C-alpha positions as CSV (number, residue, x, y, z in Angstrom):
1,M,129.3,129.1,70.4
2,A,129.4,126.6,73.3
3,A,126.2,125.0,74.4
4,R,124.5,125.9,77.1
5,A,125.1,123.8,80.1
6,S,121.6,122.0,81.3
7,P,120.7,123.6,85.5
8,L,121.0,120.0,86.5
9,R,124.0,118.9,85.0
10,T,125.4,122.0,86.9
11,R,124.1,121.0,90.0
12,G,125.3,117.4,89.8
13,L,121.9,115.7,88.3
14,P,121.4,113.7,85.2
15,E,119.3,115.3,82.8
16,P,115.6,114.0,82.6
17,S,114.1,111.6,80.0
18,L,110.9,110.2,79.7
19,R,110.0,106.8,80.5
20,K,106.8,104.7,80.7
21,V,105.5,104.3,84.4
22,D,102.5,102.5,85.3
23,E,102.4,102.4,88.8
24,P,103.0,105.0,91.6
25,A,104.8,102.5,93.7
26,A,106.9,101.4,90.7
27,R,108.4,105.3,89.9
28,P,112.0,105.6,90.5
29,A,113.3,108.0,93.0
30,G,113.4,111.6,91.3
31,A,110.0,110.9,89.2
32,F,107.7,113.7,89.1
33,H,104.4,112.6,88.6
34,G,103.4,114.6,85.8
35,G,103.5,114.2,82.0
36,F,101.0,112.6,79.2
37,G,99.2,109.2,79.3
38,G,101.7,108.0,82.3
39,L,104.7,109.7,81.0
40,A,107.0,110.8,83.6
41,V,110.2,112.7,83.9
42,S,112.9,110.4,85.4
43,D,116.6,110.6,86.4
44,E,117.7,107.5,84.4
45,A,119.3,109.3,81.2
46,T,117.5,107.1,78.6
47,T,117.2,107.9,75.3
48,P,112.9,108.1,74.8
49,S,111.4,105.4,73.1
50,P,108.4,106.0,70.8
51,R,106.6,103.3,71.4
52,P,105.8,104.4,75.2
53,I,104.9,107.4,74.0
54,R,102.0,105.7,71.3
55,R,101.2,103.2,74.1
56,G,100.6,106.5,76.8
57,R,98.6,108.2,74.3
58,W,96.2,105.0,73.8
59,S,96.2,104.7,77.6
60,A,95.0,108.2,77.5
61,A,92.3,107.9,74.8
62,L,91.3,104.8,76.5
63,G,90.8,106.3,79.7
64,A,88.9,109.5,78.4
65,L,86.5,106.9,77.0
66,L,85.8,105.1,80.2
67,V,85.5,108.9,82.1
68,L,82.7,109.9,79.7
69,F,81.1,106.7,79.5
70,T,80.7,106.7,83.1
71,L,80.0,110.5,83.5
72,F,77.0,110.0,81.5
73,E,75.8,106.5,82.0
74,V,75.6,107.1,86.0
75,N,73.9,110.7,85.5
76,Y,71.9,109.9,82.5
77,P,71.5,106.2,82.1
78,V,70.3,104.8,78.9
79,L,71.5,101.1,78.8
80,R,70.5,98.3,81.4
81,P,72.3,98.2,84.6
82,Q,74.0,94.8,83.6
83,S,75.4,96.2,80.5
84,D,76.8,99.1,82.2
85,L,78.9,96.8,84.1
86,A,79.9,94.9,81.4
87,I,81.3,97.8,79.9
88,F,82.9,99.1,82.9
89,A,84.4,95.7,83.5
90,L,85.9,95.4,80.0
91,F,87.6,98.7,80.3
92,G,89.1,97.6,83.9
93,L,90.2,94.3,81.9
94,L,91.6,95.8,78.6
95,F,93.7,98.0,81.1
96,C,95.0,95.2,83.0
97,F,95.9,93.1,80.0
98,L,96.9,96.1,77.2
99,F,99.0,98.1,79.6
100,P,100.9,95.8,82.4
101,R,102.2,97.6,85.1
102,G,105.4,97.7,87.1
103,K,108.1,95.0,86.1
104,A,105.8,93.3,83.9
105,G,105.5,96.7,81.7
106,A,104.3,96.7,77.7
107,A,107.9,97.5,77.0
108,S,109.8,94.8,78.9
109,R,107.5,91.9,78.0
110,H,108.8,88.9,76.0
111,R,106.8,88.6,72.7
112,A,105.0,85.5,73.6
113,L,103.5,87.1,76.7
114,R,102.5,90.3,75.1
115,L,101.1,87.8,72.2
116,L,99.0,86.4,75.4
117,D,98.1,89.8,76.8
118,Y,96.4,90.9,73.5
119,V,94.7,87.5,73.1
120,L,93.1,87.6,77.1
121,A,92.1,91.2,75.8
122,G,90.5,89.8,73.0
123,V,88.8,87.0,75.1
124,S,87.6,89.7,77.5
125,T,86.0,92.2,74.7
126,L,84.5,88.8,73.4
127,V,82.7,87.8,76.6
128,C,81.6,91.5,77.5
129,V,80.2,92.0,74.2
130,Y,78.5,89.0,74.4
131,V,76.8,89.9,77.7
132,I,75.7,93.1,76.2
133,A,74.6,92.1,73.1
134,Q,72.4,89.5,74.6
135,T,71.0,92.1,77.5
136,E,69.9,94.7,75.5
137,P,66.6,95.1,73.5
138,S,68.5,97.3,70.9
139,F,70.1,94.1,70.1
140,S,67.2,91.4,70.0
141,A,67.8,90.4,66.4
142,W,70.9,88.7,68.0
143,W,69.3,87.0,71.0
144,L,69.5,83.1,71.3
145,D,65.9,81.6,71.1
146,G,64.4,85.2,71.0
147,S,64.9,85.8,74.5
148,S,67.3,87.9,76.4
149,L,69.9,86.5,78.6
150,G,68.1,87.2,82.1
151,D,64.8,86.1,80.3
152,R,66.5,82.4,79.6
153,A,67.7,82.2,83.0
154,G,67.8,78.5,84.2
155,A,67.5,77.8,80.9
156,E,71.0,79.1,79.3
157,R,72.4,77.5,75.8
158,P,75.7,75.8,75.5
159,L,77.0,78.7,74.5
160,D,76.5,80.9,77.1
161,Y,78.2,78.5,79.4
162,L,81.1,78.8,77.0
163,I,81.3,82.6,77.5
164,G,80.6,82.6,81.5
165,A,83.4,79.9,81.8
166,L,85.7,82.0,79.7
167,G,84.6,85.1,81.2
168,L,85.6,83.9,84.8
169,V,89.0,83.0,83.8
170,V,89.7,86.8,82.1
171,V,88.2,88.2,85.3
172,L,90.2,85.6,87.8
173,E,93.7,86.4,85.9
174,G,92.7,90.0,85.5
175,A,93.1,90.1,89.3
176,R,96.1,88.3,89.9
177,R,97.2,90.6,87.9
178,S,96.1,93.6,89.7
179,V,96.2,92.6,93.3
180,G,98.2,89.0,93.3
181,W,96.8,85.3,93.8
182,A,95.3,85.9,97.0
183,L,91.9,86.8,95.6
184,P,91.5,84.7,92.5
185,I,92.6,81.8,94.9
186,L,89.5,82.5,97.4
187,S,87.4,82.6,94.1
188,V,88.2,79.5,92.8
189,I,88.0,77.7,96.3
190,F,84.4,79.0,96.6
191,L,84.0,78.0,92.8
192,I,84.8,74.8,94.1
193,Y,82.8,74.6,97.1
194,A,79.9,75.5,95.3
195,Q,80.4,72.0,93.3
196,V,81.6,69.4,96.3
197,G,78.8,70.7,98.7
198,P,77.3,67.3,99.5
199,S,80.5,65.7,100.5
200,L,81.7,68.5,102.8
201,P,82.1,67.9,106.6
202,T,79.5,69.1,109.1
203,W,81.7,71.7,109.9
204,L,82.7,73.3,106.6
205,F,78.8,74.2,105.7
206,P,77.6,71.4,103.5
207,H,74.8,71.9,101.1
208,R,73.3,70.0,97.9
209,G,75.9,71.0,95.5
210,Y,75.5,72.5,92.0
211,G,77.0,71.8,88.5
212,W,79.1,73.7,86.5
213,E,76.2,75.0,84.2
214,R,74.2,76.5,87.7
215,I,77.5,77.9,88.8
216,V,78.9,80.0,85.9
217,S,75.3,81.1,85.5
218,Q,75.3,82.3,88.6
219,T,78.4,83.5,88.9
220,F,78.8,85.6,85.8
221,L,75.8,85.4,83.1
222,H,73.5,87.1,85.5
223,S,73.6,89.8,87.9
224,Q,74.0,87.8,91.1
225,G,78.1,87.5,90.4
226,V,80.5,89.8,88.4
227,F,77.9,91.9,87.4
228,G,76.7,92.5,90.8
229,T,76.8,94.9,93.9
230,A,80.5,95.0,94.0
231,L,81.3,96.3,90.6
232,S,78.0,98.5,90.6
233,V,79.1,100.3,93.7
234,M,82.6,100.6,91.8
235,F,80.8,101.8,88.9
236,T,78.1,104.6,90.2
237,Y,80.4,105.6,93.2
238,V,84.2,105.0,93.5
239,F,85.3,105.1,90.1
240,L,84.0,108.8,90.4
241,F,86.0,109.8,93.5
242,V,89.2,108.2,91.6
243,V,88.6,110.7,88.6
244,F,87.5,113.7,91.0
245,G,90.5,112.8,93.1
246,A,93.0,112.5,90.1
247,L,91.6,116.2,88.7
248,L,92.1,117.3,91.9
249,E,95.8,116.9,92.0
250,R,96.6,117.7,88.4
251,T,95.5,121.1,89.7
252,G,98.2,121.4,92.4
253,A,95.7,120.4,95.5
254,T,98.5,117.9,96.8
255,Q,101.4,120.8,97.3
256,F,98.7,123.1,98.2
257,V,97.2,121.2,101.5
258,I,101.0,120.4,102.2
259,D,101.5,124.0,101.8
260,A,98.6,124.9,104.0
261,A,100.1,122.2,106.4
262,Q,103.7,124.1,106.4
263,R,102.3,127.3,107.7
264,I,100.1,125.7,110.4
265,F,103.4,123.8,112.0
266,A,106.1,125.8,111.3
267,G,107.8,126.0,114.7
268,S,106.1,123.1,116.0
269,V,108.3,120.2,117.4
270,G,108.0,117.6,114.9
271,G,106.6,119.8,112.5
272,A,107.7,118.0,109.3
273,A,106.1,114.8,110.3
274,K,102.9,116.4,111.5
275,V,102.6,117.8,107.7
276,S,102.8,114.7,106.7
277,V,100.0,113.7,109.0
278,L,97.3,116.3,108.4
279,S,98.4,116.5,104.2
280,S,97.9,112.9,103.9
281,G,94.5,112.2,106.0
282,L,92.8,115.2,104.3
283,M,94.1,113.6,100.2
284,G,93.6,110.1,101.7
285,S,89.9,111.0,102.5
286,L,89.8,111.8,98.7
287,S,91.6,109.0,97.2
288,G,90.8,106.0,99.4
289,S,93.7,103.9,98.7
290,A,96.4,104.1,101.2
291,V,99.1,102.7,98.6
292,A,98.1,105.5,95.8
293,N,97.8,108.2,98.8
294,T,101.3,107.2,100.4
295,A,103.2,107.4,96.6
296,T,101.3,110.8,95.8
297,T,102.0,112.9,99.2
298,G,104.8,110.9,100.4
299,T,107.2,111.9,98.0
300,F,106.9,115.2,99.2
301,T,106.6,114.6,102.9
302,I,109.3,111.5,103.7
303,P,112.0,114.1,102.1
304,L,110.6,117.2,104.6
305,M,111.1,114.7,107.6
306,R,114.2,113.3,106.4
307,S,115.5,117.0,106.0
308,S,114.6,117.8,109.7
309,G,116.2,114.5,111.3
310,F,113.7,111.9,111.2
311,K,115.1,108.5,110.1
312,R,113.9,106.7,107.2
313,H,112.2,103.8,108.8
314,E,110.4,106.3,110.9
315,A,109.3,108.9,108.6
316,A,108.2,105.7,105.9
317,G,105.8,104.6,108.9
318,I,104.8,108.0,109.8
319,E,103.4,108.6,106.1
320,A,101.7,104.9,105.8
321,A,100.2,105.2,108.9
322,A,98.5,108.8,107.8
323,S,97.6,107.5,105.1
324,S,96.0,104.5,105.5
325,G,93.2,106.6,107.9
326,G,92.6,108.8,105.4
327,A,89.7,106.5,103.8
328,L,88.2,107.0,107.8
329,V,87.9,110.7,107.4
330,P,84.7,112.0,106.7
331,P,83.2,113.7,105.1
332,V,84.3,112.0,101.6
333,M,85.9,108.8,103.4
334,G,87.3,107.7,99.7
335,A,83.6,106.8,98.9
336,G,83.7,104.3,101.7
337,A,80.4,106.4,102.8
338,Y,78.8,105.5,99.9
339,M,79.3,101.6,99.7
340,M,77.9,101.5,103.4
341,L,74.8,103.2,101.7
342,E,74.2,100.5,99.6
343,I,74.9,97.9,102.0
344,V,74.1,98.8,105.2
345,D,70.8,96.9,106.5
346,P,68.5,98.8,108.1
347,P,69.6,101.6,105.5
348,V,71.1,104.8,106.7
349,T,71.5,108.2,105.3
350,Y,74.5,109.7,104.1
351,L,74.7,112.1,107.2
352,E,74.3,109.3,109.8
353,I,77.7,107.6,108.2
354,V,79.9,110.9,108.7
355,R,77.9,111.3,111.9
356,A,79.4,108.1,113.2
357,A,83.1,108.8,111.8
358,L,83.3,111.6,113.2
359,L,84.9,111.0,116.4
360,P,86.7,107.9,115.8
361,S,88.8,109.3,113.0
362,L,89.6,112.7,115.2
363,I,90.7,110.2,117.9
364,Y,92.9,108.3,115.5
365,Y,94.6,111.4,114.0
366,F,94.8,112.9,117.4
367,S,96.8,109.4,118.4
368,L,99.3,110.0,115.4
369,F,100.2,113.6,116.3
370,T,100.4,112.6,120.2
371,I,102.9,109.9,119.0
372,V,104.7,111.9,116.4
373,H,104.8,115.0,119.1
374,F,106.6,112.6,121.6
375,V,109.0,110.9,119.1
376,A,110.1,114.2,118.3
377,H,111.4,114.9,121.5
378,R,112.6,111.7,122.6
379,V,114.8,110.9,119.4
380,H,114.7,114.0,117.4
381,W,115.1,117.1,120.0
382,F,115.5,119.8,116.9
383,A,113.0,118.1,114.2
384,S,110.9,121.0,113.9
385,R,114.2,122.9,112.5
386,G,113.9,121.6,109.1
387,I,110.9,122.9,108.4
388,A,109.9,126.6,107.5
389,R,107.1,129.0,106.3
390,P,106.8,128.3,102.6
391,G,106.5,131.9,100.7
392,R,104.4,132.8,98.1
393,R,105.3,130.6,96.0
394,M,106.1,126.4,96.8
395,A,108.6,123.7,96.0
396,G,107.4,122.0,92.7
397,L,109.6,119.6,91.2
398,V,110.9,116.5,93.7
399,G,113.7,115.0,92.2
400,E,116.4,116.6,93.8
401,A,114.5,116.3,97.2
402,K,114.2,112.2,96.6
403,A,118.2,112.2,95.6
404,A,119.0,114.1,98.8
405,S,116.1,112.1,100.8
406,S,117.9,108.6,99.5
407,G,121.2,110.1,100.7
408,A,123.7,108.1,98.3
409,G,122.8,104.6,100.4
410,A,124.1,106.0,103.5
411,T,122.8,104.2,106.5
412,D,120.5,106.0,109.3
413,D,123.4,106.4,111.5
414,E,125.1,108.0,109.0
415,Q,122.5,110.2,107.6
416,G,120.3,110.3,110.8
417,F,119.6,112.9,113.0
418,D,123.1,112.1,115.0
419,G,124.9,113.0,111.6
420,E,125.1,115.8,109.4
421,R,121.1,117.2,108.4
422,E,120.1,116.2,105.2
423,P,118.7,119.4,103.0
424,A,115.3,120.6,102.8
425,P,113.1,119.8,99.5
426,T,113.8,122.3,96.9
427,A,113.1,123.0,93.5
428,P,115.9,121.8,91.0
429,G,115.8,124.4,88.3
430,G,113.0,126.6,89.0
431,V,110.0,127.0,91.5
432,A,106.3,126.1,90.5
433,P,103.4,127.7,90.4
434,N,101.7,129.8,93.3
435,S,99.0,127.3,95.6
436,R,96.8,129.3,96.5
437,W,94.8,129.3,93.4
438,A,94.7,125.6,93.7
439,G,93.6,126.4,97.7
440,V,90.3,128.0,95.9
441,L,90.4,124.9,93.8
442,F,90.3,122.5,96.7
443,V,87.9,124.1,99.2
444,G,85.5,125.3,96.5
445,S,85.4,121.8,94.8
446,L,85.1,119.9,98.7
447,T,82.3,122.7,99.6
448,V,80.4,122.1,97.0
449,L,80.3,118.5,97.1
450,I,79.4,118.4,100.7
451,G,77.0,121.0,100.3
452,L,74.8,119.3,97.8
453,L,75.2,116.0,99.8
454,L,74.1,117.8,103.0
455,M,71.1,118.7,100.5
456,R,70.5,115.0,99.9
457,F,71.6,115.3,96.0
458,S,72.6,111.9,94.7
459,V,76.4,110.8,95.5
460,F,77.0,110.6,91.6
461,R,75.3,113.8,91.2
462,A,76.7,115.6,93.5
463,V,80.3,114.4,92.6
464,T,79.7,115.2,88.7
465,V,79.0,118.5,89.6
466,A,82.1,119.1,91.9
467,L,84.2,117.8,88.7
468,I,82.7,120.4,86.8
469,V,83.5,123.3,89.3
470,V,87.5,122.4,89.2
471,A,87.1,122.1,85.8
472,V,85.6,125.4,85.5
473,L,87.8,127.0,87.9
474,A,91.0,125.5,86.9
475,M,90.6,127.3,83.2
476,A,89.7,130.9,85.3
477,H,93.3,130.9,86.4
478,G,96.5,130.5,84.1
479,E,98.7,128.7,86.5
480,T,96.3,125.7,86.9
481,R,94.3,126.2,83.2
482,L,93.9,122.6,82.1
483,G,94.5,121.9,77.8
484,L,93.5,118.8,76.5
485,R,96.7,116.8,77.3
486,D,96.1,117.7,80.9
487,L,92.5,116.3,80.8
488,L,93.6,113.2,79.2
489,D,96.4,112.5,81.5
490,V,94.0,112.9,84.3
491,A,91.3,110.5,82.8
492,A,94.8,107.9,82.0
493,R,95.6,108.0,85.7
494,A,92.1,107.7,86.9
495,A,91.5,105.1,84.8
496,R,95.1,103.1,85.8
497,G,94.1,104.0,89.7
498,S,91.1,102.2,88.9
499,V,91.9,98.6,87.1
500,A,92.6,97.2,90.7
501,L,89.3,98.3,92.2
502,I,87.3,97.3,89.0
503,C,89.3,93.3,88.5
504,A,88.7,92.9,92.3
505,A,85.5,94.2,92.4
506,A,84.7,91.6,89.6
507,S,86.2,88.8,91.4
508,V,84.8,89.6,94.7
509,G,81.5,89.4,92.6
510,V,82.4,85.7,92.2
511,V,82.4,85.1,95.9
512,I,79.4,87.1,96.4
513,G,77.6,84.9,93.9
514,V,78.6,81.9,95.5
515,V,77.7,82.9,98.7
516,T,74.1,83.4,97.7
517,L,73.6,80.5,95.6
518,T,74.8,78.4,99.0
519,G,73.4,80.0,101.4
520,I,76.7,80.2,103.0
521,G,76.1,83.3,104.5
522,T,73.1,82.1,106.8
523,K,75.2,79.7,107.9
524,L,78.1,81.6,109.6
525,P,76.1,82.6,112.6
526,S,75.4,79.6,113.5
527,V,79.0,79.1,114.6
528,L,80.0,82.5,115.8
529,L,76.9,83.3,117.7
530,P,77.6,80.7,120.4
531,L,80.9,82.0,120.6
532,A,79.7,85.7,121.3
533,E,77.5,84.2,123.7
534,Q,80.2,82.9,125.4
535,N,82.7,86.0,124.6
536,L,82.0,88.8,122.4
537,M,85.4,89.8,122.6
538,A,86.8,86.8,121.0
539,A,84.1,87.0,117.9
540,L,85.2,90.9,117.3
541,T,88.9,89.3,117.7
542,L,88.1,86.5,114.6
543,I,86.3,89.3,112.4
544,M,89.1,91.3,113.0
545,I,91.6,88.8,111.9
546,S,89.7,87.7,109.1
547,S,89.6,91.4,108.0
548,I,93.0,92.0,108.1
549,V,94.6,89.2,106.2
550,L,92.0,89.7,103.5
551,G,93.3,93.4,103.3
552,M,96.5,92.2,102.9
553,G,95.5,90.8,99.2
554,L,92.5,93.4,98.2
555,P,92.2,97.0,98.1
556,S,90.6,98.2,100.9
557,A,86.9,98.8,99.1
558,G,87.0,95.5,98.0
559,C,88.1,93.9,101.4
560,Y,85.2,95.6,102.8
561,L,82.7,94.5,100.5
562,L,83.7,91.0,101.1
563,M,83.5,91.3,104.6
564,A,80.4,93.2,104.6
565,T,78.6,90.2,102.5
566,L,80.0,87.4,104.7
567,I,79.8,88.9,108.0
568,G,78.2,92.1,108.3
569,P,74.7,90.7,109.0
570,V,76.2,87.9,111.4
571,L,77.8,91.1,113.3
572,G,74.1,92.3,113.6
573,N,72.9,89.1,114.6
574,L,75.5,89.7,117.6
575,G,73.7,92.8,119.0
576,V,76.3,94.9,117.5
577,V,75.0,98.3,115.8
578,P,74.6,97.7,112.0
579,L,76.8,100.8,110.8
580,A,79.3,100.1,114.0
581,A,79.2,96.4,112.6
582,H,80.0,97.8,109.2
583,L,82.8,100.6,110.5
584,F,84.6,97.8,112.4
585,I,84.9,95.7,109.3
586,F,85.9,99.2,106.8
587,Y,88.5,99.7,109.9
588,F,90.9,96.9,109.8
589,G,90.4,96.7,106.0
590,M,92.4,99.8,106.0
591,M,94.5,98.5,109.4
592,S,95.7,96.1,106.7
593,M,97.9,98.6,105.1
594,V,100.1,98.8,108.1
595,T,100.1,95.2,109.5
596,P,103.3,93.1,108.8
597,P,104.0,91.1,106.9
598,V,102.0,92.5,103.8
599,A,101.6,95.9,104.8
600,L,101.2,97.6,101.4
601,A,101.6,101.5,102.2
602,A,104.2,101.1,104.5
603,Y,106.6,98.9,101.9
604,T,105.4,102.0,99.0
605,A,106.6,104.8,101.6
606,A,110.1,102.7,102.4
607,S,110.9,102.4,98.7
608,I,110.3,106.4,98.4
609,A,112.7,106.8,101.9
610,D,115.1,104.1,100.8
611,A,113.8,102.2,104.2
612,G,114.2,98.7,104.9
613,I,110.6,97.0,104.1
614,M,110.2,95.2,107.7
615,R,111.2,97.7,109.7
616,S,109.1,100.5,108.0
617,G,106.0,98.3,108.3
618,I,106.9,97.8,112.1
619,A,107.1,101.5,112.4
620,A,103.7,101.9,110.7
621,F,101.8,99.6,112.9
622,R,103.1,101.2,115.9
623,F,102.3,104.2,115.0
624,A,98.8,103.4,114.1
625,L,98.2,101.0,116.8
626,V,95.3,103.2,117.8
627,G,93.6,102.2,115.0
628,F,93.6,99.1,115.9
629,T,91.8,99.3,119.1
630,L,89.4,102.1,118.3
631,P,86.8,99.5,116.3
632,Y,86.3,97.6,119.8
633,L,86.0,100.8,121.3
634,F,83.2,102.0,119.4
635,V,81.4,98.7,119.0
636,L,81.4,98.6,122.6
637,R,80.8,102.3,123.4
638,P,78.5,103.4,120.4
639,E,78.4,106.7,122.0
640,L,81.9,107.6,119.9
641,L,79.5,106.9,116.7
642,L,76.9,109.5,118.6
643,M,74.9,106.9,118.2
644,S,73.1,104.7,120.9
645,P,72.2,100.7,121.6
646,E,68.4,102.0,121.7
647,G,68.9,104.1,118.7
648,G,68.7,107.9,118.4
649,A,71.1,110.3,119.7
650,P,73.0,109.0,122.6
651,P,73.4,111.2,126.1
652,V,76.0,113.9,126.2
653,L,77.4,113.1,128.8
654,R,78.3,109.6,127.9
655,V,79.5,110.9,124.4
656,V,82.2,113.2,126.6
657,V,83.0,110.6,129.2
658,S,83.8,108.0,126.0
659,V,85.9,110.8,124.1
660,I,88.0,111.8,127.4
661,V,88.5,108.0,128.1
662,A,89.7,107.6,124.9
663,I,91.8,110.5,125.0
664,A,93.2,109.7,128.4
665,G,94.5,106.1,127.0
666,I,96.1,107.7,124.2
667,V,98.4,109.7,125.7
668,P,100.6,107.0,127.6
669,L,100.1,104.6,124.5
670,A,102.0,107.3,122.7
671,A,104.3,107.1,125.8
672,A,105.2,103.6,125.3
673,I,105.6,103.7,121.8
674,S,108.0,107.0,121.8
675,G,109.5,106.8,124.9
676,Y,109.0,109.6,125.7
677,L,106.7,111.2,128.6
678,R,107.5,115.0,129.9
679,C,111.5,113.3,129.5
680,P,113.0,110.6,127.8
681,I,112.0,107.4,129.8
682,G,113.4,103.7,129.6
683,W,111.5,100.6,128.9
684,Q,110.2,100.0,132.9
685,L,108.1,103.2,132.4
686,R,107.1,102.4,128.9
687,L,105.4,99.2,130.2
688,V,104.1,101.2,132.8
689,C,102.6,103.2,130.1
690,L,101.3,100.4,127.9
691,A,99.9,98.7,130.9
692,I,98.2,101.9,132.1
693,S,97.2,102.6,128.4
694,G,95.4,99.0,128.2
695,L,93.2,99.6,131.0
696,L,91.8,102.7,129.5
697,L,91.4,101.2,125.8
698,W,89.9,98.4,127.2
699,P,86.5,98.7,126.9
700,A,83.9,98.9,129.5
701,P,80.9,96.1,129.5
702,Q,78.2,97.4,127.1
703,H,75.8,100.3,128.6
704,Q,78.1,100.8,131.4
705,M,79.6,104.5,131.5
706,L,82.9,103.7,133.5
707,G,84.2,100.4,134.4
708,W,86.4,99.5,137.2
709,N,89.5,99.5,134.1
710,D,88.9,103.4,133.3
711,I,88.8,104.3,137.0
712,T,92.2,102.7,137.8
713,G,93.4,103.6,134.8
714,F,92.9,107.3,135.3
715,V,94.2,107.5,138.6
716,L,97.5,105.5,137.6
717,L,97.8,107.8,134.5
718,M,97.4,111.1,137.2
719,I,100.3,109.7,139.4
720,L,102.5,108.5,136.6
721,L,102.0,112.2,134.9
722,A,102.6,114.1,138.2
723,F,105.7,112.1,138.9
724,S,106.9,111.4,135.5
725,G,109.1,114.4,134.9
726,R,110.9,112.8,138.2
727,L,111.3,109.6,137.4
728,S,114.0,109.4,135.0
729,P,115.9,112.4,135.4
730,G,119.0,110.9,134.1
731,Y,117.5,110.8,130.9
732,R,117.4,114.7,130.9
733,S,120.7,114.9,129.7
734,A,121.5,111.4,128.1
735,S,122.1,111.3,124.2
736,P,118.9,109.1,122.5
């Protein structure tokens, strides 16, 4: 009897095989985000190797231990805080060294490099266990000189310094592997700065200088450095949200959000791109990582946009811009709100942060929807035809959609709107489960989370309860029921997704330790204050550039923690509302994800869309352009944060006027970016639109409701809207 043909082979697709996938961005075209312990279904017809499977099981087991330890210790602490952070850092370093990602994956590394990985993992274990043993009273018999590490501060033993030096080495190497060279180099510069203080020129903030023993003690052995605020925030808040997002994704929440967005925008012009904007914004609020969110939702939404006529780089740019703004969306804000709870001074409440972030996030996504709508009219006259209302069942696997999206290497001219339209994403070999129960999980868990936070439960307790609710509801329905392998896979995904955050936070702790030791944070105002007295916009621009540059080499959470430590107090001294100052830093840390030349979210989307990297980065920058003006607006117009400079609630009229001005400025900006305003427009009118937008989005002087620029911009916008349909009649019939 002849063997039955594979349904994939009969459709012209290769057989799937199991392979190890360490990072979302490293997944090959057609990879399905399923499997156990990092195993994924791939289009590569290779023979599965047992070693990746064993490594997947080890990573799943280690991830499960990390999740269980964090959940228990955050809610019912038994150990001292420094011991908790040492164990947390150890898990991150072990994942970094034992389960390398991308091209440096374990299966492809030279034996000598693998030996180095094991040595680094062993050293990481040694230094973290030493800190725990020298901190916990349970191990008092092992304490040097009969005193704990904290009690002998300033009188450490040579062994302490040796352990501290080794600890700094593994922390910096872990950061280099997980987030690149930028942060380790910055940390080393600060370490050198702490040592050579007396010989520095005046403009480099000289200080008394410290020996290496004191520097090592400050940055690693005690709670002002590696085991300080940055790592504590990751341990207490951020990691739990990573687990929460991984669990929701495993139960089908991602597809539910996309399914719901399809229903909302079915038949709308540019509907496919609007689905991407809405779904990426909602999921990005949970994950907090622009890159991870792009890799997750982009696998579904980018083929959808390609199937409805958007060019590759445009689809990649829209997805990257939408994913990068997700962490700005309350109430979750990718755990950004909870980091601010710890850092903003004077302290603010969770409700104050959510209320402040509401209007700016709505304005940002309004701008994206407007730009997408205009782009669909200008270039893709029938962009909405590629999207249809989903039935009771949704598209599941995305391998065929990705294969269709790649277009066999065709160019935009061959596969774009003017050519043959690509087929819409379909499910090869079958369909996925119904998404309705996944919707119950998504809405129910978010309702519980937000409700508990509004009832003033602690953040970690609210997230823990929400996790339990998701798990219980998932078990109540056959299509979302999670087995042991599924739970282990969630743990492994959460742990792998947190490696960069843990290592970056530990390295940021080195910088914070030096800042605290040398007092450089108190000296920065002496540079920025005179500049701000002459021109506050110039000072804000300098801070913006610093945030973007640092954000290019850091996860957004790490960038915010570092900049908030260095610059946050300075902005407060400049007369800026403290919460507005921290949101200013947070926004530009996120915008670095779509700022070339290192636009990581855009490059991740480009790899999915098979588009040019730099072209996708420029497209993402264009689509997210409003995100670069909003922080200036709400710093100088705190009414957009529902705050007044004097404190308390602002007058309603000022809030309404500020929102109207912002929206009015977005419309001509969208026209300038897309080349469309009631009809396609040429470059001359695009420049006019850009100028009008600049007038409206340029902040009025502080404490002034409307400036001359706002009034002038309104008048010009009304004239432009009234005559735009007759300004370029020749374009109506012209092909784009």
